[in-house]
C-alpha positions as a Markdown table, in Angstrom:
| # | Residue | x | y | z |
|---|---|---|---|---|
| 1 | Met | 33.2 | 40.9 | 53.5 |
| 2 | Met | 35.0 | 41.0 | 57.0 |
| 3 | His | 34.3 | 37.9 | 60.4 |
| 4 | Ile | 34.0 | 40.8 | 63.2 |
| 5 | Val | 34.1 | 38.7 | 66.1 |
| 6 | Gln | 32.3 | 40.4 | 69.1 |
| 7 | Val | 33.4 | 39.7 | 73.2 |
| 8 | Ala | 31.3 | 40.4 | 76.2 |
| 9 | Asn | 31.1 | 39.7 | 79.7 |
| 10 | Phe | 28.4 | 40.7 | 81.8 |
| 11 | Tyr | 25.8 | 39.8 | 78.9 |
| 12 | Ser | 22.8 | 38.0 | 79.9 |
| 13 | Pro | 19.2 | 37.8 | 79.0 |
| 14 | Thr | 18.9 | 40.6 | 81.8 |
| 15 | Ser | 21.6 | 42.4 | 80.9 |
| 16 | Gly | 20.6 | 46.6 | 80.2 |
| 17 | Gly | 22.3 | 49.0 | 77.9 |
| 18 | Leu | 25.2 | 46.7 | 76.8 |
| 19 | Arg | 23.3 | 43.6 | 75.5 |
| 20 | Thr | 21.3 | 46.8 | 73.7 |
| 21 | Ala | 24.5 | 48.5 | 72.2 |
| 22 | Val | 26.4 | 44.9 | 71.3 |
| 23 | Asp | 23.1 | 43.8 | 69.0 |
| 24 | Ala | 22.6 | 47.1 | 67.7 |
| 25 | Leu | 26.2 | 47.1 | 66.8 |
| 26 | Arg | 25.9 | 43.1 | 65.6 |
| 27 | Ala | 23.0 | 43.9 | 63.7 |
| 28 | Gly | 24.7 | 46.9 | 61.9 |
| 29 | Tyr | 27.8 | 44.9 | 60.9 |
| 30 | Glu | 25.4 | 42.3 | 59.7 |
| 31 | Ala | 23.2 | 44.7 | 57.8 |
| 32 | Ala | 26.7 | 45.6 | 56.0 |
| 33 | Gly | 27.3 | 42.3 | 55.2 |
| 34 | His | 29.7 | 41.2 | 57.5 |
| 35 | Gln | 29.6 | 38.2 | 59.2 |
| 36 | Val | 29.3 | 38.1 | 63.1 |
| 37 | Thr | 30.2 | 36.2 | 65.8 |
| 38 | Leu | 29.5 | 36.8 | 69.8 |
| 39 | Val | 31.9 | 35.3 | 71.9 |
| 40 | Val | 29.7 | 35.4 | 75.9 |
| 41 | Pro | 30.1 | 33.6 | 79.0 |
| 42 | Gly | 27.2 | 30.8 | 79.6 |
| 43 | Ala | 26.6 | 27.7 | 81.9 |
| 44 | Ala | 27.9 | 25.7 | 79.0 |
| 45 | Asp | 30.1 | 25.8 | 76.0 |
| 46 | Thr | 27.7 | 26.0 | 73.7 |
| 47 | Glu | 27.3 | 27.2 | 70.0 |
| 48 | Lys | 24.0 | 28.4 | 68.2 |
| 49 | Gly | 23.3 | 31.2 | 65.9 |
| 50 | Gly | 26.2 | 32.8 | 65.9 |
| 51 | Thr | 26.7 | 32.8 | 69.7 |
| 52 | Val | 29.5 | 30.8 | 71.4 |
| 53 | Ser | 29.2 | 30.5 | 75.1 |
| 54 | Ile | 31.7 | 29.7 | 77.4 |
| 55 | Ala | 30.9 | 27.9 | 80.4 |
| 56 | Ser | 31.3 | 30.2 | 83.3 |
| 57 | Pro | 30.5 | 30.8 | 87.0 |
| 58 | Ala | 27.6 | 32.7 | 88.2 |
| 59 | Val | 28.2 | 36.0 | 89.7 |
| 60 | Ser | 25.9 | 38.8 | 91.1 |
| 61 | Gly | 23.4 | 39.9 | 89.7 |
| 62 | Gly | 22.4 | 37.1 | 87.4 |
| 63 | Tyr | 25.5 | 37.5 | 85.8 |
| 64 | Arg | 28.7 | 35.0 | 84.4 |
| 65 | Val | 32.2 | 36.0 | 83.7 |
| 66 | Ile | 34.8 | 34.3 | 81.6 |
| 67 | Thr | 37.5 | 33.2 | 83.8 |
| 68 | Arg | 38.8 | 30.1 | 81.5 |
| 69 | Val | 41.3 | 32.0 | 79.7 |
| 70 | Gly | 42.8 | 29.0 | 77.8 |
| 71 | Arg | 39.6 | 28.6 | 76.5 |
| 72 | Phe | 38.8 | 31.6 | 75.6 |
| 73 | Val | 41.9 | 32.2 | 73.9 |
| 74 | Asp | 41.1 | 28.6 | 71.9 |
| 75 | Val | 37.4 | 30.1 | 71.0 |
| 76 | Leu | 39.2 | 33.1 | 69.7 |
| 77 | Ala | 41.6 | 32.0 | 67.6 |
| 78 | Gly | 39.9 | 29.1 | 66.3 |
| 79 | Leu | 37.1 | 31.7 | 65.3 |
| 80 | Arg | 40.0 | 33.5 | 62.7 |
| 81 | Pro | 38.4 | 37.0 | 63.2 |
| 82 | Asp | 39.4 | 39.7 | 60.8 |
| 83 | Ala | 38.1 | 41.9 | 63.4 |
| 84 | Ile | 37.7 | 41.5 | 67.1 |
| 85 | Glu | 35.7 | 44.1 | 69.3 |
| 86 | Val | 35.7 | 43.6 | 72.8 |
| 87 | Ser | 33.0 | 45.4 | 75.2 |
| 88 | Asp | 34.6 | 43.9 | 78.6 |
| 89 | Lys | 37.9 | 44.8 | 80.2 |
| 90 | Leu | 39.0 | 41.9 | 81.4 |
| 91 | Leu | 39.2 | 40.5 | 78.3 |
| 92 | Val | 41.0 | 42.8 | 76.4 |
| 93 | Gly | 44.7 | 41.5 | 77.8 |
| 94 | Pro | 43.7 | 37.9 | 76.1 |
| 95 | Ala | 41.9 | 39.1 | 73.1 |
| 96 | Ala | 45.1 | 41.1 | 72.3 |
| 97 | Arg | 47.5 | 38.2 | 72.2 |
| 98 | Val | 45.0 | 36.2 | 69.4 |
| 99 | Ala | 45.0 | 39.9 | 68.0 |
| 100 | Arg | 48.6 | 40.3 | 67.6 |
| 101 | Arg | 49.0 | 36.6 | 66.2 |
| 102 | Arg | 46.7 | 37.2 | 63.4 |
| 103 | Gly | 47.7 | 40.5 | 63.0 |
| 104 | Val | 44.2 | 41.9 | 63.3 |
| 105 | Arg | 42.7 | 45.6 | 64.8 |
| 106 | Leu | 41.5 | 44.7 | 68.7 |
| 107 | Val | 38.3 | 47.5 | 69.3 |
| 108 | Leu | 37.9 | 48.5 | 72.6 |
| 109 | Val | 33.9 | 49.6 | 73.5 |
| 110 | Ser | 34.3 | 51.2 | 77.3 |
| 111 | His | 31.2 | 50.7 | 79.0 |
| 112 | Glu | 31.8 | 51.6 | 82.1 |
| 113 | Arg | 34.5 | 54.4 | 83.9 |
| 114 | Leu | 36.9 | 52.1 | 86.4 |
| 115 | Asp | 36.9 | 55.0 | 88.5 |
| 116 | Gly | 33.9 | 55.1 | 88.9 |
| 117 | Ile | 32.4 | 51.5 | 89.6 |
| 118 | Leu | 36.0 | 50.9 | 91.7 |
| 119 | Ala | 36.0 | 54.4 | 93.9 |
| 120 | Arg | 33.8 | 52.4 | 96.7 |
| 121 | Arg | 36.5 | 49.9 | 96.8 |
| 122 | Phe | 38.8 | 52.5 | 97.7 |
| 123 | Pro | 40.1 | 54.5 | 100.9 |
| 124 | Ser | 41.3 | 57.5 | 99.1 |
| 125 | Arg | 40.4 | 59.3 | 95.7 |
| 126 | Arg | 44.2 | 59.4 | 94.8 |
| 127 | Leu | 44.5 | 55.9 | 95.5 |
| 128 | Leu | 41.7 | 55.4 | 92.9 |
| 129 | Val | 42.7 | 57.7 | 90.0 |
| 130 | Ala | 46.5 | 55.7 | 90.8 |
| 131 | Ala | 44.6 | 52.4 | 90.2 |
| 132 | Ala | 42.6 | 53.1 | 87.1 |
| 133 | Asp | 45.2 | 55.1 | 85.1 |
| 134 | Arg | 47.5 | 51.8 | 85.8 |
| 135 | Trp | 44.6 | 49.7 | 84.3 |
| 136 | Asn | 43.7 | 52.2 | 81.6 |
| 137 | Arg | 47.3 | 52.7 | 80.5 |
| 138 | His | 47.0 | 48.5 | 80.4 |
| 139 | Leu | 43.9 | 48.3 | 78.1 |
| 140 | Ala | 45.5 | 51.0 | 75.9 |
| 141 | Asp | 48.7 | 49.6 | 75.2 |
| 142 | Arg | 46.7 | 46.3 | 73.8 |
| 143 | Ala | 43.9 | 48.3 | 72.4 |
| 144 | Asp | 44.4 | 49.4 | 68.3 |
| 145 | Asp | 41.2 | 51.8 | 69.1 |
| 146 | Ile | 39.0 | 52.9 | 72.5 |
| 147 | Val | 35.3 | 54.0 | 71.5 |
| 148 | Cys | 33.5 | 56.0 | 74.4 |
| 149 | Ala | 29.7 | 56.9 | 74.2 |
| 150 | Ser | 29.8 | 59.9 | 75.4 |
| 151 | Ala | 32.2 | 62.9 | 77.4 |
| 152 | Tyr | 32.6 | 61.7 | 80.2 |
| 153 | Ser | 33.5 | 58.0 | 79.3 |
| 154 | Gly | 36.6 | 59.1 | 77.6 |
| 155 | Glu | 37.6 | 61.3 | 80.3 |
| 156 | Glu | 39.9 | 58.9 | 82.2 |
| 157 | Phe | 41.4 | 58.0 | 79.4 |
| 158 | Ala | 42.1 | 62.1 | 78.6 |
| 159 | Arg | 43.9 | 62.1 | 81.5 |
| 160 | Ile | 46.5 | 60.0 | 80.7 |
| 161 | Gly | 46.5 | 61.0 | 77.0 |
| 162 | Val | 45.0 | 58.5 | 75.3 |
| 163 | Asp | 42.9 | 59.6 | 72.3 |
| 164 | Val | 39.3 | 58.1 | 72.3 |
| 165 | Arg | 36.8 | 57.5 | 69.4 |
| 166 | Thr | 33.3 | 59.3 | 71.3 |
| 167 | Val | 30.6 | 57.5 | 69.4 |
| 168 | Pro | 27.2 | 58.5 | 70.8 |
| 169 | Leu | 24.4 | 55.4 | 71.2 |
| 170 | Gly | 21.3 | 55.9 | 69.3 |
| 171 | Val | 17.8 | 55.0 | 69.8 |
| 172 | Asp | 15.4 | 52.9 | 67.6 |
| 173 | Leu | 12.7 | 55.4 | 66.9 |
| 174 | Asp | 10.0 | 53.5 | 65.3 |
| 175 | Thr | 9.7 | 51.4 | 68.9 |
| 176 | Phe | 10.8 | 54.7 | 71.1 |
| 177 | Arg | 8.1 | 57.4 | 70.5 |
| 178 | Pro | 5.4 | 59.4 | 72.2 |
| 179 | Ala | 2.2 | 57.5 | 72.4 |
| 180 | Gly | -0.7 | 58.2 | 73.9 |
| 181 | Pro | -1.4 | 60.8 | 77.4 |
| 182 | Lys | 0.9 | 60.5 | 80.4 |
| 183 | Val | -0.3 | 58.8 | 83.8 |
| 184 | Pro | -0.5 | 61.8 | 86.2 |
| 185 | Ala | 2.4 | 61.5 | 88.8 |
| 186 | Leu | 3.9 | 58.0 | 87.6 |
| 187 | Val | 7.9 | 57.9 | 87.7 |
| 188 | Val | 9.9 | 55.0 | 86.2 |
| 189 | Cys | 13.3 | 54.2 | 86.6 |
| 190 | Ala | 14.8 | 51.9 | 84.1 |
| 191 | Gly | 17.9 | 50.1 | 85.2 |
| 192 | Arg | 19.8 | 47.1 | 86.9 |
| 193 | Leu | 19.1 | 47.3 | 90.7 |
| 194 | Ser | 22.7 | 46.9 | 91.5 |
| 195 | Ala | 25.0 | 49.8 | 94.1 |
| 196 | Glu | 26.7 | 51.5 | 91.4 |
| 197 | Lys | 23.6 | 52.7 | 89.5 |
| 198 | Arg | 22.2 | 54.0 | 92.9 |
| 199 | Pro | 18.2 | 53.2 | 92.9 |
| 200 | Glu | 18.1 | 53.6 | 96.3 |
| 201 | Ile | 17.9 | 57.3 | 95.6 |
| 202 | Val | 14.6 | 56.8 | 93.8 |
| 203 | Val | 13.3 | 55.0 | 96.8 |
| 204 | Asp | 14.4 | 57.7 | 99.5 |
| 205 | Ala | 13.0 | 60.4 | 97.4 |
| 206 | Thr | 9.7 | 58.9 | 97.0 |
| 207 | Arg | 9.5 | 58.9 | 100.7 |
| 208 | Ile | 10.0 | 62.4 | 101.1 |
| 209 | Leu | 7.6 | 63.4 | 98.7 |
| 210 | Cys | 5.1 | 61.1 | 100.5 |
| 211 | Glu | 6.0 | 62.7 | 103.8 |
| 212 | Gln | 5.1 | 66.0 | 102.2 |
| 213 | Gly | 1.7 | 64.6 | 100.9 |
| 214 | Arg | 2.7 | 64.4 | 97.0 |
| 215 | Ala | 0.8 | 62.2 | 94.8 |
| 216 | Ile | 3.1 | 59.8 | 93.5 |
| 217 | Arg | 3.8 | 56.6 | 92.3 |
| 218 | Val | 6.9 | 54.9 | 91.4 |
| 219 | Val | 8.1 | 51.7 | 89.0 |
| 220 | Leu | 11.3 | 50.5 | 89.2 |
| 221 | Ala | 12.4 | 48.4 | 85.7 |
| 222 | Gly | 15.2 | 45.9 | 86.3 |
| 223 | Thr | 16.3 | 43.2 | 88.5 |
| 224 | Gly | 19.9 | 42.9 | 90.3 |
| 225 | Pro | 21.7 | 42.3 | 93.5 |
| 226 | Leu | 19.8 | 44.9 | 95.3 |
| 227 | Leu | 16.3 | 44.0 | 94.9 |
| 228 | Ala | 15.7 | 42.2 | 98.1 |
| 229 | Pro | 16.6 | 45.3 | 100.2 |
| 230 | Leu | 15.5 | 47.9 | 98.1 |
| 231 | Arg | 11.7 | 45.9 | 98.6 |
| 232 | His | 12.8 | 45.9 | 102.6 |
| 233 | Arg | 13.6 | 49.8 | 102.2 |
| 234 | Ala | 10.4 | 50.6 | 100.2 |
| 235 | Val | 7.6 | 48.8 | 102.9 |
| 236 | Arg | 4.7 | 51.0 | 102.8 |
| 237 | Leu | 5.6 | 53.1 | 99.8 |
| 238 | Pro | 4.0 | 53.4 | 96.6 |
| 239 | Val | 6.6 | 51.5 | 94.7 |
| 240 | His | 6.5 | 48.5 | 92.2 |
| 241 | Phe | 8.8 | 46.4 | 91.8 |
| 242 | Leu | 8.3 | 45.6 | 87.9 |
| 243 | Gly | 11.7 | 42.9 | 87.1 |
| 244 | His | 13.2 | 42.8 | 84.0 |
| 245 | Val | 11.0 | 44.0 | 81.0 |
| 246 | Glu | 12.0 | 41.4 | 77.9 |
| 247 | Arg | 10.3 | 43.2 | 75.6 |
| 248 | Arg | 11.4 | 46.6 | 74.0 |
| 249 | Thr | 8.0 | 47.6 | 73.3 |
| 250 | Asp | 6.9 | 46.8 | 76.6 |
| 251 | Met | 10.0 | 49.1 | 78.1 |
| 252 | Ala | 9.0 | 51.9 | 75.2 |
| 253 | Ala | 5.2 | 51.5 | 76.5 |
| 254 | Leu | 6.2 | 52.1 | 80.2 |
| 255 | Leu | 8.1 | 55.1 | 79.6 |
| 256 | Ala | 6.4 | 56.9 | 77.1 |
| 257 | Glu | 3.2 | 56.8 | 79.6 |
| 258 | Ala | 5.4 | 57.8 | 82.7 |
| 259 | Ala | 5.4 | 61.2 | 83.8 |
| 260 | Val | 8.9 | 61.6 | 84.0 |
| 261 | Val | 11.9 | 58.8 | 84.2 |
| 262 | Ala | 14.3 | 59.1 | 86.6 |
| 263 | Ala | 17.3 | 58.2 | 85.9 |
| 264 | Pro | 20.3 | 58.3 | 89.2 |
| 265 | Cys | 23.2 | 56.9 | 88.3 |
| 266 | Pro | 26.5 | 59.3 | 89.0 |
| 267 | Val | 28.8 | 57.0 | 87.1 |
| 268 | Glu | 26.5 | 56.5 | 84.2 |
| 269 | Thr | 28.4 | 56.5 | 80.7 |
| 270 | Phe | 25.8 | 56.8 | 78.4 |
| 271 | Gly | 21.9 | 56.9 | 80.1 |
| 272 | Leu | 20.2 | 54.6 | 77.2 |
| 273 | Ala | 17.0 | 54.3 | 78.9 |
| 274 | Ala | 17.5 | 58.4 | 79.3 |
| 275 | Leu | 17.4 | 58.8 | 76.3 |
| 276 | Glu | 15.2 | 56.3 | 75.2 |
| 277 | Ala | 13.2 | 58.2 | 77.8 |
| 278 | Met | 13.0 | 61.2 | 75.6 |
| 279 | Ala | 12.8 | 59.9 | 72.9 |
| 280 | Cys | 9.5 | 59.1 | 73.9 |
| 281 | Gly | 8.5 | 62.6 | 74.9 |
| 282 | Thr | 8.9 | 61.7 | 78.5 |
| 283 | Pro | 11.2 | 64.3 | 80.6 |
| 284 | Val | 14.4 | 63.2 | 83.0 |
| 285 | Val | 15.7 | 63.8 | 86.0 |
| 286 | Thr | 19.0 | 62.4 | 86.2 |
| 287 | Thr | 22.0 | 63.2 | 88.1 |
| 288 | Asp | 24.8 | 66.3 | 87.9 |
| 289 | Arg | 26.9 | 64.2 | 87.6 |
| 290 | Gly | 28.0 | 61.1 | 84.6 |
| 291 | Ala | 27.1 | 61.3 | 81.1 |
| 292 | Ala | 23.2 | 61.2 | 81.1 |
| 293 | Gln | 23.4 | 65.1 | 81.6 |
| 294 | Glu | 25.3 | 65.2 | 78.5 |
| 295 | Leu | 22.1 | 64.0 | 77.1 |
| 296 | Leu | 19.6 | 66.6 | 78.0 |
| 297 | Ala | 18.2 | 68.7 | 75.4 |
| 298 | Pro | 16.7 | 72.0 | 76.6 |
| 299 | Gly | 13.4 | 71.7 | 78.3 |
| 300 | Ala | 14.0 | 67.5 | 78.0 |
| 301 | Gly | 14.4 | 67.6 | 81.8 |
| 302 | Leu | 16.4 | 68.3 | 85.1 |
| 303 | Ala | 20.2 | 67.7 | 86.0 |
| 304 | Val | 20.9 | 67.7 | 90.1 |
| 305 | Ala | 22.9 | 66.8 | 93.0 |
| 306 | Pro | 22.5 | 63.5 | 94.1 |
């Protein structure tokens, strides 16, 4: 039996795909007989049920980020891990110090593409790529293995000659499955309401379809820093903001009854909501950029320019 310590920032009660993936990995490790401890940011220093929270400042979107590096290193070392799995690139450096001191392996699970999430912060593509490549080399020097969920996710590492392990995410088919008739003209978009996810594309598309006289009803399932501006943008449109959907069974029911699920993020490194929708028998419209398009089986949806 091994003691596996998982580390994640941006892990909260309203997290999306990252939390789903981390929790699923934990369940798999425990089912295989391993001990698992999760280290995440929190409002206070606490330890409960195999989860250690480190008091961390709040950032946008309802998340917290570990900034007390010394405290993080002490906690991680005190757990005496046999393996470390890091789901956050900011914490790879300090986690690697503990891994090397103990002589254990460190695995980075890459949940985002740096050249995707940083694109709006750089004035040119050349500077963006140079910055992303420099940071990714730093990560690769410190991680024993890097796991990516898609070909798109791994491209920025391939660009600098770093091999990765491609391990797609999965779906709980007992929960996400076809269930009853579709609601005509119901479009669902499930995900964090943040800039990189591009939820405004769905709102703007709704406006265009309404102007064309098309019957449509849109549900945005999720929360995030763009909630208020999106509400303003959607005034007098048939757009309902559902907020965070806590229960996976409720999300499955929503995806199953939709006529179409929209996945507009052009820098998505997997597209778990899209895969869950297809498991429910619902077609997906996504972008021709990012990883969600890799999931589309023939007849399962469309990939279009954002």
